[in-house]
C-alpha positions as CSV (number, residue, x, y, z in Angstrom):
1,X,26.6,32.4,58.1
2,X,29.5,34.4,59.6
3,X,28.9,37.9,60.9
4,X,31.6,40.5,60.1
5,X,33.0,42.1,63.3
6,X,32.7,45.5,61.7
7,X,29.0,45.1,61.2
8,X,28.7,43.8,64.8
9,X,30.5,46.9,66.2
10,X,28.4,49.2,64.0
11,X,25.2,47.5,65.1
12,X,26.2,47.7,68.8
13,X,27.2,51.4,68.4
14,X,23.9,52.1,66.7
15,X,22.0,50.4,69.5
16,X,23.9,52.3,72.2
17,X,23.4,55.7,70.4
18,X,19.7,55.0,70.1
19,X,19.5,54.0,73.8
20,X,21.5,57.1,74.8
21,X,19.2,59.4,72.8
22,X,16.1,57.7,74.2
23,X,17.5,58.3,77.8
24,X,18.2,61.9,77.0
25,X,14.7,62.4,75.8
26,X,13.5,61.4,79.3
27,X,15.0,64.4,81.2
28,X,15.3,68.1,80.6
29,X,18.8,69.2,79.6
30,X,18.1,72.6,81.2
31,X,18.6,70.9,84.6
32,X,22.0,69.8,83.6
33,X,23.4,73.0,82.0
34,X,24.7,75.4,84.7
35,X,25.0,79.2,84.4
36,X,26.7,81.8,86.5
37,X,24.7,84.1,88.7
38,X,25.9,87.8,88.9
39,X,27.1,88.8,92.4
40,X,24.5,91.5,92.9
41,X,21.7,89.0,92.1
42,X,23.3,86.4,94.4
43,X,23.3,88.9,97.3
44,X,19.8,90.4,96.8
45,X,17.9,87.2,95.9
46,X,20.0,84.6,97.9
47,X,20.9,82.5,94.9
48,X,24.0,80.2,94.6
49,X,26.9,81.3,92.3
50,X,25.8,78.7,89.7
51,X,22.3,77.6,89.0
52,X,20.6,75.3,86.4
53,X,19.5,76.9,83.2
54,X,15.8,76.3,84.1
55,X,16.1,77.8,87.5
56,X,18.1,80.8,86.2
57,X,15.3,81.5,83.6
58,X,12.6,81.4,86.3
59,X,14.6,83.6,88.7
60,X,15.5,86.0,85.9
61,X,11.8,86.4,85.0
62,X,10.9,87.0,88.7
63,X,13.8,89.5,89.1
64,X,12.9,91.4,85.9
65,X,9.3,91.6,86.8
66,X,10.3,92.9,90.3
67,X,12.6,95.5,88.8
68,X,9.9,96.7,86.3
69,X,7.3,96.9,89.1
70,X,9.6,98.8,91.4
71,X,10.7,101.1,88.6
72,X,7.2,101.9,87.6
73,X,6.3,102.7,91.2
74,X,9.3,105.0,91.5
75,X,8.5,106.7,88.1
76,X,4.9,107.3,89.3
77,X,6.2,108.8,92.5
78,X,8.6,111.0,90.6
79,X,5.8,112.1,88.2
80,X,3.5,112.9,91.1
81,X,6.3,115.0,92.7
82,X,6.9,116.8,89.5
83,X,3.2,117.6,89.2
84,X,3.2,119.0,92.8
85,X,6.4,121.0,92.1
86,X,4.7,122.5,88.9
87,X,1.6,123.3,90.9
88,X,3.5,125.0,93.7
89,X,5.7,126.9,91.1
90,X,2.6,128.1,89.3
91,X,0.9,129.1,92.5
92,X,4.0,131.1,93.6
93,X,4.2,132.9,90.2
94,X,0.5,133.7,90.4
95,X,0.8,135.1,93.9
96,X,3.9,137.1,92.9
97,X,2.0,138.5,89.9
98,X,-0.9,139.5,92.1
99,X,1.1,140.9,95.0
100,X,4.0,142.3,93.0
101,X,2.3,145.4,91.5
102,X,0.7,146.3,94.8
103,X,4.1,146.1,96.5
104,X,5.8,148.2,93.8
105,X,4.6,151.4,95.4
106,X,6.3,150.5,98.7
107,X,9.9,151.6,98.4
108,X,11.8,148.7,100.0
109,X,9.3,145.8,99.6
110,X,9.3,145.9,95.7
111,X,13.0,145.2,95.1
112,X,13.4,143.0,98.2
113,X,10.6,140.6,97.2
114,X,12.6,138.7,94.5
115,X,15.6,138.5,96.8
116,X,13.6,137.2,99.7
117,X,11.9,134.5,97.6
118,X,15.4,133.5,96.2
119,X,16.7,133.2,99.8
120,X,13.7,131.2,100.8
121,X,14.2,128.8,97.9
122,X,17.8,128.3,99.0
123,X,16.9,127.3,102.5
124,X,13.9,125.1,101.7
125,X,16.0,122.4,99.9
126,X,19.2,122.8,102.0
127,X,18.1,120.5,104.9
128,X,16.9,117.7,102.7
129,X,20.1,117.8,100.6
130,X,22.2,117.7,103.8
131,X,20.3,114.7,105.0
132,X,20.7,112.9,101.7
133,X,24.5,113.6,101.6
134,X,24.8,112.4,105.2
135,X,22.9,109.2,104.6
136,X,25.1,108.5,101.5
137,X,28.3,109.2,103.5
138,X,27.2,106.9,106.3
139,X,26.2,104.1,103.8
140,X,29.6,104.4,102.2
141,X,31.3,104.1,105.6
142,X,29.3,101.0,106.3
143,X,30.2,99.4,103.0
144,X,33.8,100.3,103.5
145,X,33.9,98.8,106.9
146,X,32.2,95.6,105.6
147,X,34.7,95.2,102.7
148,X,37.3,92.5,102.9
149,X,40.1,94.8,101.7
150,X,42.9,95.5,104.2
151,X,42.9,98.9,105.7
152,X,45.8,100.9,104.4
153,X,48.3,102.2,106.9
154,X,49.0,105.9,106.5
155,X,52.3,107.1,107.9
156,X,52.4,110.2,110.1
157,X,54.6,113.1,108.9
158,X,57.2,112.3,111.5
159,X,57.5,108.7,110.1
160,X,57.8,110.1,106.6
161,X,60.7,112.4,107.6
162,X,62.3,109.7,109.7
163,X,62.7,111.9,112.7
164,X,61.0,112.0,116.1
165,X,59.3,115.1,117.4
């Protein structure tokens, strides 16, 4: 009995495909597939630029849970601050309603009271706003100094005119 070479090649191919599929069933393909990690996540979480799919899914879940927890804490703090602001605003209005009519009889204090409260409101938030702007400016300077971009050379006015002073 003679075996046709086509049948032999087909049988060999079928055996190899079966062995290959059996070998693939023994390991997780998520460890083989690589995905890119965003730069911000690499820097904050210390991950390499490419990770396996399984590791990326695990890190994503941890990052997402961390972001949600931090966001919830920040939202709660904002809500608490809003409640305090509303309470202080209501207290201020109540005091003005109580004191306002009694000060109306005093010639200068009546009209000056709203102006004085407005000025006080301007100065209360000014220091905090200045500190926030200064911190933001300093952080920008730090990031600018840390960047890998070359520093531009700005010519002086005499260099632009091509004359010496």
